[in-house]
VOPAGU-2260 file (C-alpha; in pm, 1 decimal, decimal comma):
REM VOPAGU-2260
SITE   aa  ch    i         X         Y         Z
SITE  MET   A    0   11703,5    7120,4    9427,5
SITE  PRO   A    1   11329,3    7195,8    9421,9
SITE  ASN   A    2   11163,6    7331,9    9110,8
SITE  ARG   A    3   11094,7    7706,9    9154,0
SITE  GLU   A    4   10837,2    7722,9    8873,2
SITE  PRO   A    5   10495,4    7839,2    8993,9
SITE  ARG   A    6   10267,6    7543,8    9035,4
SITE  TRP   A    7    9959,1    7754,1    8986,9
SITE  PRO   A    8   10040,7    8014,6    8719,4
SITE  MET   A    9    9678,8    8122,8    8668,4
SITE  PHE   A   10    9635,2    8163,9    9044,7
SITE  HIS   A   11    9931,8    8401,7    9053,4
SITE  ARG   A   12    9808,1    8589,5    8746,8
SITE  VAL   A   13    9466,3    8641,9    8905,6
SITE  TRP   A   14    9621,5    8772,1    9228,1
SITE  ARG   A   15    9856,2    9006,9    9041,3
SITE  ARG   A   16    9566,8    9148,7    8839,5
SITE  ALA   A   17    9351,4    9185,9    9151,9
SITE  GLU   A   18    9640,8    9376,5    9301,9
SITE  LEU   A   19    9635,6    9612,7    9002,0
SITE  THR   A   20    9267,1    9686,0    9058,5
SITE  ASP   A   21    9333,1    9761,3    9425,5
SITE  ARG   A   22    9636,4    9974,8    9343,9
SITE  MET   A   23    9437,5   10175,9    9090,5
SITE  ILE   A   24    9163,1   10234,5    9347,6
SITE  ASN   A   25    9424,7   10361,0    9592,7
SITE  GLU   A   26    9612,6   10563,5    9330,5
SITE  LEU   A   27    9297,4   10749,7    9227,7
SITE  GLY   A   28    9183,2   10807,4    9585,6
SITE  VAL   A   29    8865,5   10605,4    9536,5
SITE  ASP   A   30    8698,2   10485,2    9854,0
SITE  PRO   A   31    8689,0   10102,5    9824,4
SITE  ILE   A   32    8347,6   10097,7    9991,2
SITE  VAL   A   33    8209,2   10328,7    9722,6
SITE  ALA   A   34    8358,7   10102,3    9454,5
SITE  ALA   A   35    8210,3    9791,1    9614,3
SITE  ARG   A   36    7862,8    9945,0    9648,7
SITE  LEU   A   37    7832,6   10081,0    9294,8
SITE  ASP   A   38    7548,6    9896,3    9120,3
SITE  LYS   A   39    7515,3    9672,9    9426,9
SITE  GLY   A   40    7861,9    9526,8    9370,7
SITE  GLU   A   41    7805,2    9432,4    9007,7
SITE  ALA   A   42    8018,2    9716,2    8869,5
SITE  TYR   A   43    8313,3    9619,0    9090,6
SITE  CYS   A   44    8287,8    9252,4    8987,0
SITE  GLU   A   45    8277,1    9355,1    8621,7
SITE  ALA   A   46    8574,9    9588,9    8669,3
SITE  CYS   A   47    8776,1    9306,6    8827,7
SITE  ALA   A   48    8691,1    9074,8    8537,1
SITE  ILE   A   49    8791,4    9343,8    8287,1
SITE  CYS   A   50    9118,6    9397,9    8470,9
SITE  LEU   A   51    9187,1    9025,2    8468,6
SITE  ALA   A   52    9160,9    9017,0    8088,1
SITE  CYS   A   53    9322,6    9356,0    8021,1
SITE  PRO   A   54    9606,1    9351,0    7766,6
SITE  ALA   A   55    9761,2    9665,4    7920,1
SITE  ALA   A   56    9869,0    9523,5    8257,6
SITE  ARG   A   57   10236,7    9607,8    8206,6
SITE  VAL   A   58   10152,6    9960,3    8087,8
SITE  CYS   A   59    9923,2    9996,7    8389,2
SITE  ARG   A   60   10196,2    9895,4    8633,9
SITE  ASN   A   61   10439,3   10138,1    8471,5
SITE  TRP   A   62   10181,5   10418,0    8483,7
SITE  MET   A   63   10121,2   10361,5    8854,1
SITE  THR   A   64   10491,2   10353,9    8940,8
SITE  ALA   A   65   10559,5   10678,6    8752,3
SITE  GLU   A   66   10626,2   10974,9    8975,5
SITE  GLY   A   67   10346,5   11209,4    9060,6
SITE  HIS   A   68    9994,8   11181,2    9187,1
SITE  HIS   A   69    9728,0   11061,2    8948,4
SITE  GLU   A   70    9378,9   11201,6    8995,2
SITE  GLN   A   71    9222,8   11062,1    8678,0
SITE  PRO   A   72    9239,6   10710,9    8534,6
SITE  PRO   A   73    9463,7   10674,2    8230,5
SITE  ASP   A   74    9313,5   10682,0    7882,0
SITE  PHE   A   75    9430,4   10327,1    7808,3
SITE  CYS   A   76    9237,1   10182,1    8104,3
SITE  PRO   A   77    8924,3    9989,4    8000,9
SITE  ASN   A   78    8790,0   10054,9    8352,7
SITE  ALA   A   79    8831,2   10433,5    8330,2
SITE  GLY   A   80    8453,5   10475,5    8322,4
SITE  PHE   A   81    8410,5   10265,0    8635,1
SITE  PHE   A   82    8675,2   10459,6    8825,3
SITE  GLY   A   83    8527,6   10788,7    8705,3
SITE  ARG   A   84    8179,9   10684,5    8825,2
SITE  CYS   A   85    8328,1   10593,4    9163,0
SITE  GLN   A   86    8492,9   10934,0    9190,5
SITE  LEU   A   87    8168,1   11112,5    9099,6
SITE  MET   A   88    7967,8   10906,5    9346,9
SITE  GLN   A   89    8228,4   10973,1    9613,5
SITE  ASP   A   90    8217,6   11347,4    9541,8
SITE  ASP   A   91    7837,6   11342,4    9579,9
SITE  VAL   A   92    7868,7   11180,3    9922,6
SITE  ASN   A   93    8132,0   11429,3   10043,8
């Protein structure tokens, strides 16, 4: 019987954390293009790196699966400022 252990655990961790960043963008109604353009892409790269190292990943997943629509990032999110800037920039464009 083949071993079912992940052969690349860090690879899977990175993809799961990247998924959290994308889910948060969708949850907050942020336009991904606005997020990618903020500070010429630097802010998005930094936000992804912060998400990768975030100790609140489980709390984040639970927050996103809770019922209801979320318009503001949660207080525990170290990227709350980034998401807020994206929302403001998006509001200025609309």
